[in-house]
N, C-alpha and C positions, 0 to 999 in steps of 0.2 A: 088406429092400433090397432085395431082387432087382427089384420093385414100382416103391420109389424111382430107383432105375437104370434102367429100362425106359421108366421117363415123361423123365425129362432128356434120355437120348439123342431120343425124342419129340421134343422141343422145340426144343430143338438140328437136327432135321434139317428140322423144318416153319420155322422161324426161316432153314438156309439155303437151300431150295423161295422162300422168299415173293418173294426180286428176279427169279426166274427167274423166277413168275406171271405180274408184274406187265407185268416186257417180253414178254410175249408178249402182254398188253391188246391194244387197239386203242385211237391215244392223241385224246381229248377232244376233237371243236374245238365252237367259240363261236360260234353265229352271232349279228352285230350287230342287233338289228328296225331296219327302218326308219324312217328318223326323214320326221316326213309335216310340210308343207307348209305354214302357212295358205290356204287356198282361196280364190279368186280367182274375185269374182265375175265374168259376163258380164253385160250391158247385153242381148245383142242377141236379136230375136223381135220378135215379134209380144205388144203391149197391149193390153187395155182399162181403163176405168177410171171416174171420178164427179169433179165437183168439186164447191167454192158453196165462195162468197165477196163483196164485196158493189168499190159503183166507181163514179164519178160521171162525170158528159155534160157537157161544156163548150159550152151552145149558145148562139148568138146568132141575133137574128132584121133582116133589115137589108131596109125596107119597097124594094120596086123595082117598074120599069116591065112588062107582060107581055111585052117585052122584053128582062126581066133590067138596064138600066140602074137602077146605084145611085139610088136618093136620100136618103132616112139611114137611120143607124141606132136600128133599134127596143129598143134593152139587148141585154142578155146575163144567163142565169141559169146555177146546175151542178144539175144532173135525179142523184139518187143513190137509190140502194135495194140489190137483195139479185141476186145471179148463180145458176143451178148448175144442170147437164148432167153430160151426159159425151164425152170426146173417145178415141179408135182412132187407134192409129198402129205403126210399126217401126223397129227402130234397129238398127242394126250397132255393132260395140267391136273398133278394129286397136288394138292396146298404149296400152290404157286412152284413147283415142279415141273416140266417141263417135256419129255421123249418124244421124238418123230423118228421116220422114215422118209427120206427122199433123193427124189430121181432128177440130176439136169445133165441138161445137155446142150451144149456151145458152141457155134463157128468164131473161128480164130484166124487170125491174122498178125500171128509173129512173125517175123524173118529178121535172120539178121547173117553177119559171116562175118570173116578173118582170112588174112593170109596166110596160105601154107606155106607155116616151117621149111617141110622137103623138099618140096617144087615150089618155085619160087619164081610169082608170077599168078600163081593160080590161087584162088578163091575157093573155101569150103562155105558154103551158103545151107544152112535149113528155114523149116518154117513148119510150123506149127497150124492146121490149118479145123482140128476140134478134139473138143475134150469133152466127155463123158464124166458125172460122179455121180457115186453108189452109194449113201452113207447113213450114218444115224446120229442123232442130235442128244444130247443132255441139255439141258437149260433152268435159267430158274427166272420169274418172272415179278416185277415190280406193278402188276395192274396193268397197264397200257405197254410197257418197258418189258420185251426180252431179250437179253444175253445168254447163247449156245457158245456151243462145240460143238461140234462137229465132226465124226472121219469116218472114211467106207474106203472101196475100189476106185481104182482113176482110171481109164483109160481114152488116152492120144492117138492122134491121127496124126503121122510126121515125116514132111519130105528132106528130102537133101541132092543137094548135089553139087560141082563143080565145075569151076569157070574156068579160063584163061583169055586174056584178053574178052570180057563183057560177051564169051557165048561157051552155053554151056559145052562140056566136053567129055560130064559120065553123070549117070544120077542111078541111085538106089532108088529098088523098089520104095511106092506107098507103106509104112510102115503106121499096125496101130497096137503100141503100146500098153501092157497092162502094168498098172503100179496098184501105187494105192497115197489117201491124202489124207488133210489133215487140214483145221482152219475154223474159225471165230466169226460170231459177230452179232451187232446191235438190231436189234428191229420192236418201235412201230407205230403202232395205232391208232393213228389219226382222225378214222375214221370208221362207222360201224362195218365191221369189216372187212379194212381196206387197211396192210399197214406197211411198212416201208423200211429197209432196214439195208445198213451198209458191211458189205463180207469178206473176210482174207481167208483162202486156199494158195495154202502148200502142195502140192503135186511130185512123191517120188515117180520118176520115170523108169523104169527096167533100161538096161544096158543093151542094146540091140550089136546086134553082128552084119553091116549092111556091105551085103557086092554092091561096087559099084560096075557100067558097064557102058562103053560108049554110044552115040548113037545110032550105027551100024552095027551093036549090039553085040561088041565084044568083049574081055572082057579087061576092064581098066585098074582097078583093086581093090582091097574091102580095110574093113574102116571099124570099130569100136566107138558106136557113138555113145553118150552118155550127157549126164543131165539133169537137172528138177527145175520143172516152173514155179513163179510166185505171181499168187492172180489178186487183183481189188478189184470189187463191184458193188455198185445199187445197185437193190433189189428191190420190184414193190409185186405185193400180194393180196389177193384174193382169196378170203375164209369162206366155207363156208355152212351155214350154219348161226344161231344166235350169238352176236357180241359179244354180248351181257348177262347178266344175273343182279337183279336186283337180293337188296335187303330189308327185310322191315321188320 
């Protein structure tokens, strides 16, 4: 009986002491985990890449005097084929607006011909061997998606021939023709520092007087050759620097 009584007294004492012990314990604090906002892609920095695609070059041959006076049109054609090359550029991003500069150089395999109007049986053939673009860019970014327009200078390497019966009877020296270009594209970053794009470019090619000579080196005639080119390309770029800016 004495043991039962002592046990009961101990339990009552412990129950009375518990609130006091709880009051002496430090109050628990809860730290709220930081909320991470979506990372923002930054398009600023140097980038380098490759491209490939195709296009057409509309070419017209006009017969002229050696001084360039127009005589008669000798027909037009579209030279078509593939292009491949690379690009190097730099961009700055300011509050989703992106500006930049870029140089691009491509091999080209555009070729085509038309039947001569003035000399039945002859073919006027043109070929674009290469081109270069030197442009500025302005764009707007929605995080990892960038839409941009571009414009600047262009240079094109052309060759022109006259054929009869499948044989070259006259050739004009290869020309490097300067002109202008405008274009637009959309680019998407699919992996840190890597992006893909689709781009369209129109090249304004300056008119040029071309003097044709025979394989023996004798004078054959003078033509004014004119026309522009339209190109569409897929591009892949690698950008140097960090791809995202985390926000807390």
